[in-house]
C-alpha positions in Angstrom: 120.3 134.8 124.3 122.8 134.3 121.5 122.1 137.1 119.0 123.0 134.7 116.2 120.3 132.2 117.1 117.1 131.9 115.0 114.4 130.1 117.0 111.0 129.0 115.8 109.2 131.5 118.0 111.6 134.2 116.6 110.1 133.6 113.2 106.8 135.1 114.5 108.6 137.8 116.6 110.3 139.2 113.5 107.1 139.4 111.6 105.5 141.1 114.6 108.2 143.7 114.5 107.9 144.3 110.8 104.1 144.4 110.5 102.7 144.6 114.1 99.2 145.6 113.1 98.7 143.3 110.1 96.4 140.4 110.6 98.3 137.2 111.3 95.5 134.7 111.9 91.8 134.2 111.6 90.2 131.3 113.6 86.5 130.9 114.3 85.4 134.3 115.5 88.8 135.4 116.6 91.3 137.5 114.7 94.9 138.0 115.8 97.3 140.7 114.6 101.0 139.8 114.5 101.7 141.8 117.6 98.8 140.4 119.5 99.7 136.8 118.5 103.4 137.3 119.6 102.3 138.7 122.9 100.0 135.8 123.4 102.9 133.4 122.8 104.9 135.0 125.5 101.9 134.8 127.9 101.4 131.1 127.0 105.1 130.5 127.7 104.7 132.2 131.0 101.7 130.2 132.0 103.5 126.9 131.1 106.3 128.1 133.4 103.8 128.6 136.2 102.6 125.1 135.7 106.1 123.8 136.4 107.3 123.3 132.8 110.9 124.0 132.3 113.5 123.8 129.6 113.7 120.4 128.0 110.4 119.2 129.5 108.0 117.5 127.1 104.5 119.0 126.6 102.1 116.8 124.7 99.2 118.5 122.8 96.0 116.5 122.0 93.6 118.7 120.1 92.1 119.7 116.9 93.2 122.8 114.9 92.8 126.1 116.8 94.6 129.2 117.6 95.2 127.6 121.0 97.1 124.8 119.4 99.4 127.2 117.6 100.0 129.0 120.9 100.9 125.7 122.6 103.6 125.0 120.1 105.1 128.5 120.0 104.7 128.9 123.8 106.8 125.7 124.3 109.3 127.0 121.8 109.7 130.4 123.6 110.0 128.7 127.0 112.6 126.1 125.8 110.2 123.2 126.3 109.7 120.4 123.8 106.4 120.2 122.1 104.9 116.7 121.4 102.0 116.9 118.9 99.6 113.9 119.1 97.2 112.7 116.5 93.7 113.4 117.9 92.3 110.3 116.3 94.6 108.1 118.5 93.0 106.4 121.5 93.8 103.6 123.9 97.2 101.9 123.7 98.4 104.1 120.8 97.7 107.3 122.7 99.2 105.9 125.9 102.3 104.8 124.1 103.1 108.3 122.8 102.5 109.9 126.2 104.7 107.3 127.9 107.5 107.1 125.3 107.9 110.9 125.1 107.9 111.2 128.9 105.5 114.2 128.7 105.1 115.9 132.1 102.1 117.9 130.9 99.2 117.2 128.5 97.3 120.1 126.9 93.9 118.9 125.7 90.8 120.0 124.0 88.0 119.3 126.6 85.9 117.8 123.8 88.6 115.0 123.5 88.8 114.2 127.2 87.1 110.8 127.1 90.0 108.9 125.4 92.4 110.4 127.9 90.2 109.6 130.9 90.0 106.0 129.7 93.8 105.5 129.8 94.9 103.0 132.5 98.0 105.1 133.1 96.9 108.8 133.6 99.1 111.7 132.4 101.0 113.5 135.2 99.2 116.8 134.6 96.3 117.7 132.3 95.4 121.3 131.3 92.7 122.4 128.8 93.9 124.1 125.6 90.7 126.1 125.2 86.9 126.2 126.0 87.4 125.9 129.8 88.4 128.0 132.8 92.2 128.1 133.3 92.8 127.1 129.7 96.0 128.0 127.9 94.0 130.2 125.5 92.3 132.1 128.3 95.6 132.8 130.1 97.3 133.7 126.8 94.6 136.1 125.5 94.9 139.0 127.9 96.9 140.4 130.8 100.5 141.6 131.3 103.1 140.3 128.9 105.7 138.7 131.2 109.5 139.0 131.1 110.8 135.6 130.4 114.1 134.4 131.8 114.5 131.3 129.6 117.5 131.2 127.4 116.8 129.3 124.2 119.2 128.7 121.3 118.7 127.3 117.9 120.5 124.0 118.8 117.8 123.2 121.4 115.1 120.6 120.7 111.7 122.2 120.1 109.5 119.2 119.0 109.3 115.5 119.0 107.8 114.9 115.6 106.5 111.3 115.7 106.6 109.4 112.4 103.4 108.2 110.9 103.9 104.6 112.1 102.8 103.2 108.7 105.1 100.2 109.0 106.1 100.1 112.7 105.7 101.8 116.0 106.0 105.6 115.7 109.4 107.1 116.5 109.9 110.6 117.9 112.1 112.6 115.5 114.0 115.1 117.6 113.7 118.5 115.8 115.8 121.5 116.7 114.8 125.1 116.2 117.6 125.3 113.6 116.3 122.4 111.6 112.8 123.8 111.4 113.9 127.4 110.6 116.0 126.1 107.8 113.0 124.1 106.5 110.8 127.1 106.6 113.2 129.0 104.4 113.3 126.0 102.0 109.5 126.1 101.9 109.2 129.8 101.2 111.7 129.4 98.3 110.5 126.2 96.7 106.7 126.9 97.0 106.9 130.6 96.3 105.1 131.5 99.5 104.2 135.2 99.7 102.6 137.7 102.1 99.7 138.2 99.8 98.8 134.5 99.2 95.8 134.5 101.7 96.3 130.8 102.6 93.7 128.5 104.2 94.9 125.8 106.6 92.4 122.9 107.0 94.7 119.9 107.5 95.7 118.8 111.0 98.4 120.9 112.8 99.6 117.9 114.7 101.0 116.8 111.3 104.3 118.3 110.1 103.0 119.3 106.7 100.3 121.7 107.7 102.3 123.2 110.6 105.8 123.3 109.2 105.4 123.5 105.4 102.6 126.0 105.4 101.4 127.7 108.6 104.8 128.5 110.1 106.4 129.6 106.8 103.4 131.7 106.0 103.8 133.4 109.4 107.5 133.9 108.5 106.6 135.9 105.4 103.8 137.9 107.1 100.7 136.4 105.4 97.1 136.6 106.6 96.4 133.0 107.6 92.9 131.4 107.8 92.8 128.4 110.1 90.0 125.7 110.0 89.4 123.2 112.8 89.1 120.2 110.4 89.2 119.6 106.6 85.5 119.5 105.9 85.1 119.7 102.1 81.9 121.7 101.9 83.3 124.2 104.4 86.6 124.5 102.5 84.7 125.3 99.3 82.6 127.9 101.1 85.7 129.5 102.7 87.6 129.7 99.4 84.8 131.7 97.9 83.8 133.8 101.0 87.4 134.7 102.1 88.9 134.9 98.6 91.5 132.2 99.5 94.6 132.3 97.3 96.5 129.2 98.5 95.4 125.8 99.7 97.2 122.6 100.9 95.3 119.3 101.0 96.2 115.7 101.0 95.0 113.9 97.8 92.5 112.1 99.9 90.8 115.5 100.4 91.5 116.9 97.0 89.6 114.0 95.4 86.2 114.5 97.2 86.6 118.3 96.8 87.1 118.0 93.0 84.1 115.6 92.8 81.9 117.7 95.1 78.7 119.2 93.6 79.7 122.7 94.7 83.1 122.5 93.1 81.6 123.9 89.9 79.1 126.2 91.5 81.3 128.1 94.0 83.4 131.0 92.8 87.0 129.6 93.2 88.6 132.1 91.0 90.7 133.5 93.9 92.6 130.2 94.3 96.0 130.7 92.7 98.1 127.9 94.3 97.3 124.3 95.1 99.6 122.1 97.1 99.4 118.4 97.7 101.6 115.7 99.2 101.5 112.5 101.5 100.3 110.3 98.7 99.7 110.1 94.9 97.4 112.6 93.2 95.2 110.8 90.7 95.8 112.2 87.2 92.1 112.8 86.5 91.7 114.8 89.6 94.7 117.0 88.8 93.3 117.5 85.3 89.9 118.5 86.7 91.4 121.1 89.1 93.5 122.6 86.3 90.7 122.6 83.8 88.3 124.4 86.2 90.9 126.9 87.4 93.2 127.4 84.3 95.6 129.7 86.1 96.1 127.4 89.1 99.7 126.7 90.0 100.0 123.2 91.4 102.9 121.9 93.6 103.7 118.4 94.6 105.5 118.2 98.0 107.4 115.2 99.2 109.4 114.4 102.3 109.1 112.8 105.7 108.9 113.8 109.4 112.7 113.4 109.9 113.5 116.2 107.5 111.0 118.6 108.9 109.3 117.4 106.5 109.8 119.0 103.0 112.6 117.4 100.9 111.6 117.8 97.2 109.1 119.8 95.2 107.7 119.3 91.7 106.8 122.8 90.5 103.8 123.8 88.4 105.7 124.1 85.1 107.2 120.6 85.6 103.9 118.7 86.0 103.2 118.2 82.3 106.6 116.7 81.5 107.0 114.6 84.7 103.5 114.1 86.2 104.6 111.1 88.3 107.7 112.8 89.7 107.9 114.4 93.1 110.6 116.8 91.9 114.0 117.8 92.9 115.5 118.8 96.3 114.6 122.0 98.0 117.1 124.8 99.0 118.7 123.2 102.1 118.5 119.5 101.0 121.1 117.4 99.3 120.2 113.9 98.2 121.6 110.8 96.5 119.9 107.6 95.3 122.0 104.6 96.4 122.0 100.8 95.9 122.4 98.2 98.6 126.2 98.9 98.7 125.8 102.6 99.2 126.9 103.4 95.6 125.0 106.0 93.5 122.7 104.4 91.0 122.8 105.4 87.3 120.2 107.7 85.9 117.0 105.7 85.4 118.0 103.4 88.2 116.2 102.7 91.4 117.5 102.8 95.0 117.1 104.3 98.4 117.1 108.1 98.7 119.5 109.4 101.3 119.8 112.9 102.6 122.2 115.5 104.0 120.6 118.7 105.4 120.4 121.1 108.3 116.7 120.3 108.2 117.3 116.8 109.6 116.3 115.6 113.0 118.9 114.8 115.7 117.8 111.2 115.8 114.9 109.3 117.5 113.9 110.0 121.0 115.2 107.3 123.4 115.9 105.0 120.4 119.7 104.9 119.9 119.7 101.7 117.8 117.2 103.1 115.3 119.1 106.4 115.2 122.3 104.7 114.4 120.7 102.6 111.7 119.1 105.7 110.0 122.2 107.9 110.3 125.1 105.9 108.8 127.9 106.5 106.3 127.4 110.2 106.7 123.8 110.2 105.3 120.3 109.9 106.6 118.7 106.8 105.1 115.0 107.5 104.4 113.6 104.1 103.7 112.1 105.4 100.5 112.7 103.5 97.2 112.9 106.0 94.4 114.0 106.3 90.7 116.2 109.2 89.6 116.6 110.6 86.1 119.5 112.4 84.5 118.2 115.8 85.6 118.0 114.8 89.3 114.2 114.4 89.5 113.0 111.6 91.7 109.9 109.4 91.4 108.8 107.4 94.4 108.6 103.6 93.8 107.8 102.4 97.3 108.7 102.3 100.9 111.6 99.8 101.2 109.7 97.9 103.9 106.7 97.6 101.5 108.7 95.9 98.8 107.5 92.3 98.5 110.0 89.4 98.3 108.2 86.7 96.3 110.3 83.7 95.4 113.5 85.8 95.9 112.3 88.4 93.4 111.5 91.9 94.7 108.2 93.5 93.7 107.2 97.1 94.3 103.7 97.2 95.7 103.1 100.5 94.0 103.5 99.0 90.6 100.8 96.4 91.3 98.6 99.1 92.8 99.0 101.2 89.6 97.9 98.2 87.5 94.8 97.6 89.6 93.9 101.3 89.3 93.5 100.9 85.6 90.4 98.7 86.1 87.3 100.9 86.0 85.7 99.3 89.0 88.6 100.0 91.4 88.3 103.1 93.5 91.3 102.4 95.8 94.0 99.7 96.0 96.7 98.7 98.4 99.1 95.8 98.0 101.1 94.0 100.6 103.2 90.9 101.0 101.7 88.0 103.1 103.6 85.0 104.4 103.7 82.1 101.9 105.3 78.7 102.5 106.4 78.4 98.8 107.2 81.9 97.7 108.3 83.5 101.1 105.8 86.2 100.4 102.8 86.3 98.2 101.4 89.4 96.6 98.0 90.3 98.2 95.7 93.2 97.3 93.0 95.1 99.2 90.6 97.0 97.0 87.7 99.4 97.4 85.3 99.0 94.5 83.0 101.4 92.7 81.0 98.5 91.3 80.7 94.8 92.1 83.1 92.7 90.0 84.5 89.2 90.8 88.0 89.2 92.2 89.0 86.7 89.5 88.3 89.4 87.0 90.6 91.8 88.9 93.4 89.2 89.0 93.0 88.6 85.3 93.2 92.3 84.6 96.3 92.6 86.7 97.9 89.7 84.9 97.3 91.4 81.6 99.4 94.3 82.8 102.1 92.6 84.9 104.5 89.8 84.9 103.1 86.6 86.5 105.1 86.8 89.7 103.8 90.4 90.2 100.2 89.4 89.9 98.2 89.3 93.1 97.6 85.8 94.4 94.6 87.0 96.5 92.4 90.1 96.4 90.3 91.2 99.4 87.4 93.6 98.9 86.9 96.1 101.7 84.7 99.1 102.4 87.6 101.4 103.0 91.4 101.4 103.4 92.9 102.3 106.8 94.6 105.7 106.7 96.0 108.1 109.3 94.7 111.7 109.5 97.2 112.9 107.0 96.0 110.5 104.4 98.9 108.0 104.5 97.9 104.4 104.0 98.5 102.1 107.1 99.7 98.9 105.5 100.6 97.5 109.0 96.9 97.5 109.7 96.2 95.6 106.5 98.7 93.0 107.4 96.8 92.3 110.6 93.6 91.9 108.6 94.8 89.2 106.3 92.8 86.0 106.9 95.0 83.3 108.4 
């Protein structure tokens, strides 16, 4: 092994050498010290090798949060295999697509999630239980001799295919190296002030890059005591914060909102919580105010990025929230960014354009998609597809995804601006705006809303017109019970486009 390499599994190995007997992870009724967890990773790697997995092979994982899920990722890393995390909410064609597109030779699965896999017309080549079954990865990793591995892994090797959210098109597998992820972990520790004594709770799904790569892995890097939950149940999160004296918590705004509005939010002792992190979508101002009012010493961080950059790109720190509440901050330690116009020229401060990146955190490209890779990596920069505004201090504010900008009559409209106008109506709980085909205008502005109280759609359109130019005002509004989102809380506008009445 190259003594200069820093691999993902090496992050844990170094912590195990520093503090072998310190608790690394609590999950369910199991507690792992750093030494025990590191030994289990080696056993997991050895077991995967016995199953025929070798360097460069893809290993898909389809399961809820567990210690076994973490062992699967780190076991692949130590063996030189490529881990493929799969959203456990996917079924049918979407699930089959990821297994086929990644070319996974092995599927690790929670037995409780077997039914969607059994229903696939094209069965995986090999299926092995993650936990809760004889011969599971967890069972084999938990005890026995620690094998001597012969695999040679360097930091330039691929370690994960991190599939994009697929909010606008089919998911693409971002090819992440050990080097990219380790650089990102250092950026996270620096920008988010992660410390060994933070006592973090991890409820969000580990298949998603934010919980795994912005929080759990960086916290293992610094030697923290980590508390892992199977799923982000709000009542249980509140109980755990009080019972375990949790000091740091990351949630998507779609979970912070019900937590802040929960009856137990004001009755539980949450005084231990010192850091609150959010990302993936906008945090409503009233919710942020409620959190800070109830916990005056709480430090709040806004995290922004995307799968292809591992994923953290910018952070808005606690002291910056009051002055720039809508901003997602400035670039983290290992990220360089520019905001450019359609000609690739830097926009002036106050201007809007696409944010592009240079960083060792970036992926190598998209798995088996050379055209998409070439399109994203051009002119010496990675093109994010995010439309942002930049100020004279280098802070950026997200305007929209470029693909979500609506071309109506030849004029471009940011869907987020229309959504913000609708949110100012007291009856609107949620809003999503898309462009729909229109013979006259090319695209017409259409909105989907979830209501708190019944109001006529004409009233909502009139309200929007009072806040927006006429061409930005929705031509149609559809009332729905809920908006489609993925497990990380990101809105799926491609699903909405399919729901527009013809």
